[in-house]
C-alpha positions in Angstrom: 52.4 163.1 -86.7 48.9 161.7 -87.5 47.6 161.5 -91.1 44.9 159.9 -93.2 44.8 159.1 -96.9 42.0 157.9 -99.1 40.8 157.8 -102.7 37.5 159.0 -104.1 36.7 157.0 -107.2 35.4 158.5 -110.4 36.2 161.8 -112.2 36.8 164.9 -110.1 33.7 166.9 -109.4 33.4 170.5 -108.5 31.4 172.0 -105.6 27.8 171.3 -106.3 25.5 174.1 -107.5 21.9 174.7 -106.3 20.6 172.9 -109.4 22.3 169.6 -108.2 20.1 166.7 -107.1 20.3 166.6 -103.3 19.5 164.0 -100.7 16.9 164.6 -98.0 19.6 165.9 -95.6 20.6 168.6 -98.2 23.9 166.9 -99.2 24.9 166.0 -102.7 25.7 162.5 -103.8 29.4 163.4 -104.4 29.6 164.8 -100.8 28.3 161.5 -99.4 30.8 159.6 -101.5 33.7 161.7 -100.2 32.5 161.1 -96.6 32.1 157.4 -97.2 35.6 157.1 -98.5 36.9 158.9 -95.4 34.9 156.7 -93.1 36.2 153.5 -94.8 39.8 154.5 -93.6 38.6 153.9 -90.0 40.4 157.1 -89.0 39.3 159.4 -86.2 38.6 163.1 -86.8 41.4 165.5 -86.1 41.1 167.6 -82.9 39.5 171.0 -83.3 42.7 172.8 -82.3 45.0 171.0 -84.8 46.5 172.8 -87.7 46.3 170.6 -90.8 47.9 170.2 -94.2 45.9 168.8 -97.1 47.2 167.3 -100.3 44.7 166.7 -103.2 45.6 165.1 -106.5 42.8 165.1 -109.1 43.1 162.5 -111.9 40.9 163.4 -114.9 39.7 160.9 -117.5 41.2 160.8 -121.0 38.7 161.1 -123.9 38.3 157.9 -125.9 39.0 159.8 -129.1 42.5 160.9 -127.9 45.4 159.7 -130.1 47.8 157.0 -128.8 50.7 159.5 -128.8 48.8 162.2 -127.0 47.4 159.6 -124.6 50.9 158.5 -123.7 51.9 162.1 -123.1 48.9 162.6 -120.8 49.7 159.5 -118.8 53.3 160.5 -118.5 52.2 163.9 -117.1 53.6 165.8 -120.0 50.1 167.1 -120.9 48.0 168.2 -117.9 44.3 168.9 -117.7 43.2 172.4 -118.5 39.5 171.6 -118.3 36.7 171.8 -115.8 36.1 171.4 -113.0 38.5 174.1 -111.9 40.8 173.1 -109.1 39.3 175.6 -106.7 35.9 173.9 -107.1 37.4 170.5 -106.6 39.1 171.7 -103.4 35.9 173.3 -102.1 34.0 170.0 -102.9 36.5 167.9 -100.9 37.2 170.2 -98.0 33.5 171.1 -97.4 32.4 167.5 -97.5 34.9 166.6 -94.8 33.7 169.4 -92.4 32.6 167.8 -89.1 33.8 164.4 -90.5 37.6 164.5 -90.8 38.0 167.7 -88.8 36.0 170.2 -87.0 36.1 172.9 -89.7 38.0 173.4 -92.9 39.5 176.6 -91.4 41.9 174.2 -89.7 43.6 173.6 -93.1 46.5 176.0 -93.1 48.6 174.3 -95.9 47.2 173.0 -99.1 48.8 171.3 -102.2 46.7 170.5 -105.2 47.5 169.1 -108.7 45.7 167.9 -111.8 46.7 164.9 -113.9 45.2 162.6 -116.5 44.7 158.9 -115.8 43.1 155.8 -117.2 41.4 155.5 -113.8 39.9 158.9 -112.8 39.8 159.6 -109.1 40.8 162.1 -106.4 43.5 161.2 -103.9 43.3 163.0 -100.6 45.7 163.1 -97.7 45.3 165.1 -94.6 47.9 165.4 -91.8 48.6 167.6 -88.8 51.5 169.9 -89.0 54.7 168.9 -87.1 54.9 170.1 -83.5 55.4 173.8 -83.3 58.1 175.1 -81.0 
């Protein structure tokens, strides 16, 4: 089974809207960061005929004004983020940025697991693997 894992530093970002500043090639800065993080793994793209599983964990920042007690609960996973960006937008941002980079097309993703947590170091952890051999 082949797989790749990488971390995108910084707070989770949702799929860019039309009002977002874009580069000359039409990509947003966050899309380029996601691609760069994948390229840094040195992994090769998955084949176009592979069925893939993706696991995404989004770690949101904790506001500086948060009390010590509440902060500890957030770090322990007892309080989870119920704020923007929505998970569906984070998913779209990650999977769309990896099109033609990590895989041929995000339609190859047939299984997806996503969670939101708080952390002192906001980031998005991504892992993609092919499914076990099918009989």
